[in-house]
C-alpha positions in Angstrom: 19.7 -86.3 -57.4 19.2 -82.7 -58.4 22.2 -80.5 -59.2 22.7 -77.1 -57.6 22.6 -75.2 -60.9 19.3 -76.9 -61.7 17.9 -76.1 -58.3 15.8 -73.2 -59.5 13.8 -75.7 -61.5 13.0 -77.7 -58.5 9.6 -76.8 -57.1 10.4 -78.2 -53.7 13.5 -76.0 -52.9 11.9 -72.7 -54.0 8.3 -73.1 -52.8 6.8 -70.4 -50.5 7.3 -71.1 -46.8 4.4 -72.5 -45.0 2.3 -70.3 -42.7 3.6 -70.2 -39.1 1.4 -72.1 -36.8 0.7 -70.9 -33.3 2.5 -72.8 -30.6 0.3 -75.0 -28.6 0.0 -73.9 -25.0 2.0 -76.0 -22.6 -0.4 -77.6 -20.2 0.1 -76.7 -16.6 0.1 -79.6 -14.3 -1.6 -79.6 -10.9 1.8 -79.7 -9.1 3.0 -76.6 -10.9 -0.2 -74.7 -10.1 0.1 -75.7 -6.5 3.7 -74.6 -6.4 2.8 -71.1 -7.9 0.0 -70.7 -5.4 2.3 -71.7 -2.6 4.9 -69.1 -3.7 2.3 -66.3 -3.9 0.9 -67.2 -0.5 4.4 -67.2 1.0 5.2 -63.8 -0.6 2.0 -62.3 0.7 2.7 -63.8 4.1 6.2 -62.3 4.1 5.0 -58.8 3.1 1.6 -58.4 4.7 3.1 -57.1 7.9 5.1 -54.4 5.9 1.9 -53.4 4.0 -0.1 -53.2 7.2 2.6 -51.2 8.9 2.9 -48.8 6.0 -0.9 -48.4 5.7 -1.3 -47.8 9.4 1.5 -45.3 9.4 0.0 -43.4 6.4 -3.4 -43.5 8.1 -1.9 -42.2 11.4 -0.1 -39.4 9.6 -3.3 -38.3 7.8 -5.3 -38.4 11.0 -2.7 -36.4 13.0 -2.3 -33.9 10.2 -6.0 -33.3 9.9 -6.6 -33.0 13.6 -3.7 -30.7 14.0 -4.8 -28.5 11.2 -8.4 -28.4 12.6 -7.1 -27.4 16.1 -4.8 -24.7 14.7 -7.5 -23.2 12.5 -10.0 -23.2 15.4 -7.4 -21.6 17.7 -6.7 -18.9 15.2 -10.5 -18.3 14.7 -11.0 -17.9 18.4 -8.1 -15.5 18.6 -9.5 -13.3 15.9 -12.9 -13.3 17.5 -11.4 -12.2 20.7 -9.6 -9.4 19.0 -12.9 -8.2 17.5 -14.7 -8.4 20.8 -12.0 -6.3 22.5 -12.3 -3.7 19.8 -16.1 -3.6 20.2 -15.7 -3.3 24.0 -13.3 -0.3 23.7 -15.6 1.3 21.2 -18.2 1.9 23.8 -15.9 4.0 26.0 -15.4 7.7 25.9 -12.3 7.6 23.8 -13.2 4.5 22.0 -14.4 6.3 18.9 -11.1 8.3 18.8 -8.6 5.5 19.4 -10.2 2.4 17.7 -11.7 2.0 14.3 -13.9 -1.1 14.4 -13.8 -1.6 10.6 -10.1 -1.2 10.6 -9.6 -3.7 13.4 -12.0 -6.2 11.8 -10.2 -6.1 8.4 -6.8 -6.3 10.1 -7.8 -9.3 12.2 -9.3 -11.1 9.2 -6.3 -10.5 7.1 -3.9 -11.7 9.8 -6.2 -14.8 10.4 -6.3 -15.6 6.7 -2.5 -15.4 6.4 -1.9 -17.5 9.5 -4.5 -20.1 8.5 -3.0 -20.5 5.1 0.6 -20.7 6.4 -0.4 -23.3 9.0 -2.3 -25.4 6.5 0.6 -25.3 4.1 3.1 -26.3 6.7 1.0 -29.1 8.2 -0.2 -30.7 5.0 3.2 -30.3 3.3 5.0 -32.0 6.1 2.3 -34.8 6.1 2.8 -35.3 2.4 6.6 -35.6 2.7 6.1 -38.1 5.6 3.7 -40.2 3.4 6.2 -40.3 0.6 8.9 -41.4 3.1 6.6 -44.2 4.3 6.6 -45.6 0.7 10.4 -45.7 0.8 10.7 -43.0 -1.9 13.9 -41.1 -2.0 13.0 -37.5 -1.2 16.4 -36.0 -2.0 15.8 -35.6 -5.8 12.2 -34.3 -5.1 13.4 -31.7 -2.6 16.2 -30.6 -5.0 13.8 -30.2 -7.9 11.4 -28.3 -5.6 14.2 -26.0 -4.5 15.2 -25.3 -8.1 11.6 -24.7 -9.1 11.1 -22.4 -6.1 14.2 -20.4 -7.0 12.9 -20.0 -10.6 9.5 -19.0 -9.5 10.9 -16.6 -7.0 13.0 -14.8 -9.6 10.1 -14.7 -12.0 7.5 -13.5 -9.5 9.8 -11.5 -7.2 7.6 -8.4 -7.4 4.6 -10.4 -6.4 6.5 -12.0 -3.5 7.8 -8.6 -2.4 4.3 -7.1 -2.5 2.9 -10.0 -0.5 5.6 -10.0 2.2 5.4 -6.2 2.5 1.6 -6.4 2.9 1.9 -9.1 5.6 4.4 -7.0 7.7 2.3 -3.8 7.2 -0.7 -5.6 8.6 1.1 -7.3 11.4 2.8 -4.0 12.5 -0.4 -2.0 12.1 1.3 0.7 10.1 -2.0 2.0 8.8 -5.7 0.9 8.4 -9.0 1.8 6.8 -9.9 5.4 7.4 -6.3 6.7 8.0 -4.9 9.6 6.1 -1.5 8.6 4.8 1.3 9.8 2.6 2.8 6.8 0.8 5.3 8.8 -1.3 3.9 7.7 -4.6 0.4 8.7 -3.6 -1.4 10.2 -0.6 -5.0 10.2 0.6 -7.4 8.2 2.8 -7.0 4.5 3.1 -10.0 2.7 1.6 -8.8 -0.9 1.6 -5.7 -2.7 2.9 -4.8 -5.9 1.0 -1.9 -8.3 1.0 -0.7 -7.1 -2.4 -2.4 -3.7 -3.1 -3.5 -0.8 -0.9 -6.3 1.5 -2.1 -6.1 5.2 -1.4 -8.7 7.9 -2.1 -7.1 11.2 -3.1 -8.3 14.7 -2.2 -10.1 14.9 -5.6 -11.9 11.6 -5.1 -9.6 9.5 -7.3 -8.7 6.0 -6.2 -5.0 5.1 -6.1 -3.9 1.4 -6.3 -0.5 1.3 -4.7 1.5 -1.9 -4.6 2.8 -2.7 -1.1 6.2 -3.4 -2.5 6.5 0.1 -3.9 5.9 1.8 -0.6 9.4 2.7 0.7 8.3 5.1 3.4 4.9 6.0 4.7 3.6 8.8 6.9 0.4 8.1 8.9 -1.4 11.4 9.7 -4.1 9.7 11.7 -2.2 7.9 14.5 -1.4 9.4 17.8 -2.2 13.1 17.7 -1.8 16.1 15.4 -0.5 19.7 15.9 -2.4 22.8 14.9 -0.2 25.8 14.3 -1.4 29.4 13.8 0.8 32.5 13.1 -0.6 35.9 14.2 1.2 38.8 12.6 0.7 42.2 14.2 2.5 45.6 14.1 5.7 45.8 16.1 4.3 48.7 18.2 1.5 46.5 19.7 1.6 45.5 23.4 2.7 41.9 23.5 1.0 41.1 26.8 -2.3 42.5 25.4 -1.9 40.3 22.3 -1.2 37.2 24.5 -4.2 37.8 26.7 -6.5 38.2 23.7 -5.3 35.0 22.1 -5.6 33.0 25.4 -9.1 34.3 26.0 -10.2 33.3 22.4 -8.6 29.9 22.9 -10.2 29.2 26.3 -13.6 30.1 24.9 -13.1 27.8 22.0 -12.0 24.9 24.2 -15.3 25.1 26.2 -17.5 24.7 23.2 -18.5 21.6 21.2 -17.1 20.0 19.1 -13.8 21.7 19.8 -13.7 20.4 23.4 -13.2 16.9 22.0 -10.9 17.8 19.1 -8.5 19.8 21.3 -6.4 17.3 23.3 -4.5 20.0 25.2 -4.5 23.7 26.0 -3.7 26.2 23.3 -0.2 27.5 23.9 1.3 30.9 22.9 4.8 29.8 22.1 6.1 33.4 21.7 7.6 35.4 18.9 8.7 33.5 15.9 9.7 36.5 13.7 10.4 40.2 14.4 10.7 42.6 11.5 10.8 46.4 11.1 7.1 46.5 10.0 5.6 43.4 11.7 6.1 40.7 14.3 4.7 37.1 14.3 3.3 35.3 17.4 3.3 31.5 17.1 0.2 29.7 18.6 0.1 25.9 18.8 -2.3 23.2 20.1 -2.4 19.4 20.2 -5.5 18.0 18.4 -7.3 14.8 17.5 -5.6 13.1 14.5 -6.9 14.4 11.2 -8.6 17.5 12.8 -5.7 19.9 12.8 -6.8 21.9 9.7 -10.3 22.5 11.1 -8.9 23.6 14.5 -6.5 26.0 12.8 -9.3 27.6 10.8 -11.6 28.1 13.8 -8.7 29.3 15.9 -7.8 32.0 13.3 -11.4 33.0 13.1 -11.7 33.5 16.9 -8.3 35.2 17.3 -9.2 37.7 14.5 -12.5 38.6 16.2 -10.8 39.1 19.5 -8.1 41.3 18.1 -10.6 43.4 16.2 -12.5 43.9 19.5 -9.3 44.9 21.3 -8.4 47.3 18.5 -5.2 45.4 17.5 -4.5 45.5 13.8 -3.3 42.4 12.0 -0.7 43.0 9.3 1.0 40.8 6.8 1.2 40.0 3.1 3.6 41.6 0.7 5.8 44.4 2.1 4.6 48.0 1.4 6.0 49.3 -1.9 8.3 52.4 -1.7 6.7 55.7 -2.7 7.0 56.4 -6.4 9.5 59.1 -7.3 8.5 62.4 -9.0 7.1 61.9 -12.5 9.6 62.5 -15.2 8.5 65.7 -17.1 9.8 64.3 -20.4 7.7 61.1 -20.1 4.8 62.6 -21.9 6.8 64.2 -24.7 6.7 62.7 -28.2 9.8 61.4 -29.9 11.8 64.0 -31.9 10.6 64.4 -35.5 12.0 66.1 -38.6 8.8 68.1 -38.9 9.5 69.8 -35.5 12.2 72.0 -37.1 11.0 74.7 -39.4 14.2 74.7 -41.4 14.2 71.0 -42.2 13.5 70.0 -45.8 10.6 67.8 -44.6 9.0 70.8 -42.9 9.6 73.1 -45.9 7.9 70.6 -48.2 4.9 70.3 -46.0 4.5 74.1 -45.6 1.8 75.4 -48.0 2.8 78.0 -50.6 1.9 81.7 -50.0 -1.1 83.2 -51.9 1.1 85.6 -53.9 2.9 82.7 -55.4 -0.3 81.0 -56.4 -1.4 84.2 -58.4 1.7 84.0 -60.4 
């Protein structure tokens, strides 16, 4: 028998442990394998109907979503084509070139179609995706909550982009302006070159291109929609015969309205509205006419030209400009006199010092 205190000397008690041997696999009997196969078959038999139902539901959702998306996009495409055909049909009429801009209608219809197709695809496919997740028995509440939080965060971060996009959509839908229109957008003015969902391009009077974000446009004035007004002021002497002045202006306006291209640019008769200002040295007659949009300045220039020629033939003098200056008062006789000097007085010390000495004094 070995004592405990002598145990360290014992090679048996302090020998290294033997290497762990792998456990031998437990043999599976035929009955156990048959039982596992039976359990698997019964589980598949119990759940195959659920799998088939879920698969068919997902397949049906996908088919309906794709067919609905295809039908909506085709309907929108046909609607846009019809809008373009109507614009081309009106273009061939007498006033088609004045009222309809084919390029403007085409860009507007394409932009509207693109927006509607994108919105329709997003709604249809998004709804189909949520229905498929619901078919897998996935709880959509956390997903929708996370999507809502992410949407709010993205909305705050990209609020300017969202504002520009929404403003562009409503501008296109409301047809506030289009390609070729002359507009005053507040931050810039000029002719519209391109209308986008985020940015509108304007060409200024000096040829520069302005890129204006749609969200920055707070108010806009379209100078090319409807009609414009040409106004001319004729200033003559107060002693002229008003009836004669009126007849000369009407005669010049009627002659202008019968000639091309003014017969198309004038959309109404030239009207003599009457006196707009009466002064001691002049009186002003206001003339107005309704014109084609964007042609008011040209009509005003031509109307001034013809009225001036008519007044010259009738011997009526046009006055205006700065008022006549009052006659200058008599010239001041002292204006040309030099400033007083000490040399002007013969008794002053400066004059005495400058006076040369007499010859008698020099002989001494």
